[in-house]
C-alpha positions, -999 to 999 in steps of 0.1 A, spaced: 477 55 342 485 19 352 458 -4 363 462 -20 397 475 -56 395 449 -81 387 452 -110 411 430 -137 398 419 -163 423 424 -139 452 405 -152 482 386 -131 507 372 -155 532 347 -177 512 348 -153 482 371 -160 453 380 -134 426 372 -149 392 380 -121 367 381 -84 360 348 -74 344 357 -39 333 373 -5 341 354 27 343 361 64 351 360 58 389 375 23 393 376 -13 384 349 -39 386 357 -75 396 336 -107 397 337 -126 430 320 -160 436 312 -175 470 328 -209 471 302 -222 495 270 -209 480 281 -203 444 266 -168 446 283 -142 423 286 -105 428 303 -76 410 325 -55 432 336 -20 422 368 -7 437 375 30 436 408 42 421 435 56 443 441 88 423 406 102 423 403 139 431 380 153 457 352 160 432 352 124 419 354 110 454 321 129 460 307 114 429 318 79 440 301 84 474 269 97 456 268 66 433 268 43 463 241 64 481 219 64 450 224 27 443 214 17 478 181 35 477 170 22 442 151 -10 437 138 -17 402 140 -47 378 157 -26 352 183 -9 374 211 -30 387 207 -38 424 232 -29 450 242 -56 475 258 -56 509 296 -58 508 307 -90 525 327 -83 556 356 -104 543 362 -79 515 364 -48 535 402 -49 536 406 -49 498 396 -12 494 425 8 479 417 38 500 393 51 526 364 50 502 338 22 505 334 -6 480 303 -10 459 288 -45 455 262 -52 429 243 -81 413 263 -98 386 247 -97 352 262 -126 332 251 -119 297 274 -90 289 264 -55 279 245 -40 250 277 -30 232 287 -66 230 254 -75 215 255 -47 190 291 -57 180 280 -92 168 284 -95 130 247 -105 126 237 -72 142 255 -49 118 222 -36 105 205 -35 139 190 -60 163 160 -82 157 127 -66 161 119 -86 193 152 -75 208 145 -38 200 111 -41 216 126 -57 247 151 -29 249 124 -3 246 104 -19 274 133 -25 299 154 6 295 124 28 291 110 15 323 143 19 341 147 55 329 112 65 340 119 50 374 150 70 378 132 102 367 103 95 391 129 94 418 144 127 407 175 112 393 191 120 359 215 93 347 235 116 324 257 88 310 233 64 292 251 44 265 253 7 253 282 0 277 259 10 306 231 -14 297 238 -49 309 218 -81 303 207 -106 329 190 -140 324 159 -141 346 140 -174 343 151 -178 307 143 -143 296 170 -116 289 164 -85 310 181 -51 304 195 -33 334 209 2 337 243 4 355 270 29 364 252 58 382 285 75 389 274 105 369 238 104 381 225 134 399 197 139 424 173 166 415 154 190 437 120 198 423 123 218 392 161 220 395 185 226 365 220 213 363 250 229 347 279 205 352 293 188 321 294 150 324 287 119 304 300 101 273 305 124 243 289 102 215 256 99 234 256 133 251 227 157 245 238 188 225 230 213 253 258 198 274 284 207 248 274 243 252 275 243 290 238 252 292 214 242 320 197 209 314 170 186 328 158 150 325 155 155 287 193 148 283 184 112 291 158 113 263 185 122 238 209 95 249 181 69 249 169 80 215 205 77 202 207 41 216 173 32 201 184 44 166 216 24 169 198 -7 180 174 -4 150 201 4 123 235 -6 137 250 29 138 244 62 156 220 87 140 240 119 134 272 118 113 284 88 133 319 88 117 326 123 132 335 134 168 307 152 186 325 186 185 325 182 147 290 170 140 271 193 164 278 224 143 266 206 112 234 191 128 222 220 151 200 234 123 182 201 116 145 200 113 124 192 144 115 158 129 149 149 115 163 117 131 193 111 109 221 130 92 247 116 67 272 132 44 269 126 7 298 122 -17 302 159 -20 304 164 18 269 179 20 249 169 50 216 152 42 189 148 68 160 123 70 129 119 91 129 81 85 149 51 97 172 39 70 173 5 53 184 -22 57 170 -30 92 151 -59 108 119 -40 116 85 -48 102 66 -20 85 40 -19 112 67 -8 137 86 16 115 63 46 116 56 45 154 93 41 161 102 70 138 76 91 157 92 81 190 127 91 177 114 124 164 103 132 199 135 120 216 160 135 192 147 171 191 176 195 192 156 219 215 157 204 250 125 222 260 106 205 231 124 172 234 101 144 246 70 162 235 62 177 269 39 163 295 5 147 289 -19 171 307 -40 142 320 -14 115 329 15 139 336 36 114 316 61 127 290 46 123 255 76 102 244 69 76 271 31 76 263 40 68 227 64 41 239 36 25 259 14 25 228 42 8 207 47 -19 234 9 -26 236 6 -30 198 -8 -64 187 12 -73 156 10 -106 137 40 -117 116 30 -142 89 55 -163 70 44 -171 34 58 -206 30 58 -203 -8 78 -170 -10 96 -170 24 84 -134 28 72 -121 62 40 -101 61 32 -80 92 -3 -67 102 -14 -45 131 -45 -60 148 -72 -43 169 -79 -61 202 -111 -78 190 -103 -81 153 -116 -114 138 -97 -140 119 -117 -133 88 -107 -96 88 -70 -107 90 -75 -130 61 -90 -102 41 -59 -81 48 -37 -110 36 -57 -114 4 -54 -76 -3 -16 -78 1 -8 -111 -14 -36 -118 -39 -42 -152 -22 -79 -158 -18 -93 -166 15 -103 -202 4 -66 -209 -4 -52 -197 29 -42 -220 57 -31 -202 88 -11 -224 111 7 -219 144 43 -231 147 31 -263 161 10 -270 130 -23 -263 148 -48 -243 128 -62 -210 142 -96 -211 157 -120 -190 135 -142 -184 165 -115 -165 184 -99 -131 177 -70 -130 152 -47 -122 181 -56 -155 198 -20 -167 201 -10 -136 219 -38 -142 244 -31 -179 246 6 -173 252 22 -190 222 57 -183 209 69 -166 241 104 -180 234 107 -159 203 93 -127 217 94 -107 249 61 -102 268 39 -106 237 49 -73 221 43 -89 188 35 -125 176 49 -148 150 25 -169 131 37 -193 104 15 -194 73 11 -223 48 -4 -210 16 -14 -234 -11 -42 -243 -35 -73 -256 -17 -67 -290 -2 -100 -307 8 -88 -330 35 -73 -319 68 -49 -349 69 -34 -337 36 -29 -303 51 -11 -317 82 10 -341 61 21 -312 39 28 -291 70 50 -318 85 70 -318 53 77 -282 58 87 -284 95 124 -288 89 125 -258 66 103 -238 90 127 -243 119 157 -233 98 139 -201 87 127 -192 122 159 -177 134 164 -159 101 130 -143 99 139 -109 113 175 -110 100 178 -122 64 143 -126 49 125 -97 34 101 -82 58 70 -64 43 
């Protein structure tokens, strides 16, 4: 099938075509910019050769997009009148907000992310995509084609926000309805869809769990080198808590309930994330997600997700060893309690600890240990205060504060060099 000719710099009134953004199952997406206002929009054109069934899906995508409004779902826009004539057939165009930072697949494909994303990026993904999926499900919509290519990134006031796109396979649900049609991308598809069985919103849990695992480790969880028709028969008998399957040198399939190393996650986050994946990657669709919380009516997997996002975690850089130590804090935990934890783990006595913020300012012993989360420090490194990075200067006891500050300033250059590498190359404990 040949692509329609790409006519760069095509003009539709005040709108100039800048580039082709991508090609999907239904059509092609182009970037247009208004030459008067500089506004940019993504315009999706339906392919000429679509059959009747896919034309219905195309129309449904437009209907669904127009009624949705959520930060983490891409927003539909009105199609400029000047563009109406460029439609390749009698089907309408779909105009959407343009997300300029690419998609999740592009981010995962960077060499530095071969073993997974940074912890802060994983947490941002959990928050954004999890929120978007819950919004779709609350509106009785199953996406059915969640994958890294369908998660795009947008810069909003200096913060990267994930948005779900491509609702061409999404389906409206009547209350309690089941679906039987086979759709979606094979590598992220829930196993019941291969068997043509009825399914519900839990198919999106499987796809989301697969993406979370890949973002944590850099590869998909179940025999990622095989096609789905090959690995499903090998994985169907996995245990209810197994979240990974690999083949050993003898071709035997080995299962694991844990996230593999290397990854960029702190130990405080590993166990909760493994618990989340154990809920989302259950083979049995009825058990997947853990069922509904009887009080909140929220799926257990999303209740656990909220707990993870509300964790107060302090990451402490030991300036003498360049190791990062991570500690889970209770809301009102004092600084003395944190220092006791540090002493237990590092054997550095409280009197020889100097805890400093990135700016070199000492922590206030009268405030909770999570004081920087509350005061809003380090928001450039992390998203929405999911966790906090402290820098620690550990040395023998220095009696004068001026000496401490002078020594700290000597380390500033090294500190800034290490900052970007903390969750990539340094050992995280």
